[in-house]
Structures are given as C-alpha cells and as structure tokens.
C-alpha positions in Angstrom: -17.9 2.7 0.1 -14.8 1.1 -1.4 -12.9 -2.0 -0.4 -10.0 -0.1 1.6 -12.5 1.9 3.6 -14.9 -0.8 4.3 -12.3 -3.7 5.1 -9.0 -2.1 6.2 -9.8 1.4 7.6 -12.8 0.3 9.5 -11.1 -2.9 10.6 -13.8 -5.3 9.1 -11.1 -7.6 7.7 -8.3 -9.1 9.9 -5.1 -8.5 8.1 -1.4 -9.0 8.9 -0.3 -5.5 9.6 3.4 -4.5 9.3 2.7 -0.9 10.3 -0.1 1.2 11.7 -0.3 4.9 12.8 -3.1 7.4 13.2 -2.7 8.2 9.4 -1.4 5.1 7.7 -1.8 1.2 7.6 0.4 -1.1 5.9 -0.2 -4.9 5.6 0.5 -8.0 3.8 -1.7 -8.2 0.6 -4.7 -10.4 1.3 -4.5 -12.0 -2.3 -0.8 -11.5 -3.1 0.5 -11.8 -6.6 4.2 -12.0 -5.5 5.8 -14.0 -2.7 6.5 -10.8 -0.7 3.6 -8.3 -1.2 2.7 -5.4 1.0 0.1 -2.7 0.6 0.1 0.8 2.4 -2.9 3.0 2.5 -3.6 6.4 4.1 -6.5 6.4 6.6 -7.8 9.5 4.8 -9.7 8.8 1.7 -7.6 10.0 -1.1 -8.6 8.7 -4.6 -5.3 8.7 -6.2 -2.0 10.5 -6.7 -3.8 12.6 -9.2 -6.0 14.0 -6.6 -3.4 14.9 -3.9 -3.8 18.2 -2.2 -1.2 20.3 -0.2 -2.7 19.2 3.1 -1.8 15.5 2.2 1.8 16.1 2.5 2.3 14.7 5.9 0.5 11.4 5.0 2.5 11.0 1.8 5.7 11.7 3.4 4.9 9.1 6.1 4.1 6.6 3.3 7.3 7.2 1.5 9.5 6.9 4.8 7.8 3.6 5.3 8.3 2.5 1.7 12.0 3.4 2.1 12.2 1.3 5.1 10.5 -1.7 3.5 12.6 -1.3 0.3 15.8 -1.8 2.4 14.4 -4.9 3.9 13.2 -6.3 0.5 16.6 -5.4 -1.1 18.5 -7.2 1.7 16.3 -10.3 1.2 15.5 -10.3 -2.7 18.1 -7.9 -4.0 15.5 -5.6 -5.2 11.8 -4.7 -5.4 9.0 -2.9 -7.1 7.2 0.0 -5.5 4.3 1.6 -7.2 0.6 3.1 -7.2 -2.0 3.2 -9.9 -4.1 6.1 -11.2 -7.4 6.2 -13.0 -8.3 3.2 -15.2 -5.3 1.3 -13.7 -6.8 1.4 -10.2 -8.6 -1.8 -9.0 -10.3 0.5 -6.4 -10.5 4.4 -6.2 -8.4 4.7 -3.2 -4.7 5.6 -3.1 -2.7 2.7 -2.3 1.0 2.0 -2.6 2.4 -1.4 -3.0 5.8 -3.0 -2.6 6.6 -6.4 -3.9 9.5 -8.8 -4.6 10.2 -12.6 -5.0 8.5 -15.0 -7.2 5.2 -14.2 -8.8 2.7 -16.6 -7.2 -0.4 -15.9 -9.3 -1.7 -14.0 -12.2 -4.0 -11.0 -12.1 
C-alpha cells in the first residue's frame, strides 16, 4: 500500500484539510517545500496522469476546478503560483497527486 492510501485516504494521518468530498481530498503538505504548499489527491487509486481512463473524468474535473479556486487565492496573495503533477520516475509515490505551491522555498528536496 502506498503513502497516500495508507495515510490520507484511510485517515491514519491527521492532516490540515482544505477540501474534502467523496472523491477528492486536498490538504496542506505534511512536509512542505514552499511557504504555501497544498496537495490534492483522488480517493480512487490512480497511478498517474498516464494511467487515466475515461471513467476518471469526473474526479479529474473536480480536482481541476479545485486547483482553479486555489490558484485564484494564491495569485491574490503571492502574485502567482505553480501547479503540477509528476509521472513515472518523477513520482515520489505511485499515486496521482496534484500540488499547488507559492511563496518562499522553505526546504530542499
């Protein structure tokens, strides 16, 4: 079992959630690299953008609408932000997760 399934989806780690629905959870990064660093994950286990299927369209739409809302908030506070996801060898865990971050870098990876 991967980190997101075990800790976030199953609720074994207490995180500061910014959004929660039946299909998506977004929370402040537990070990942020940036001053403002939020992660959004689907509750359904999806490995990455490269493994999306047609029946994933609703959850991806929900995540993109959430990212748009957060981007507006980040832009107002920080003048801009970064939004992304990683695929394959660039993933720290094989679970689709989107991140949005802004502000000063607070630690190195």
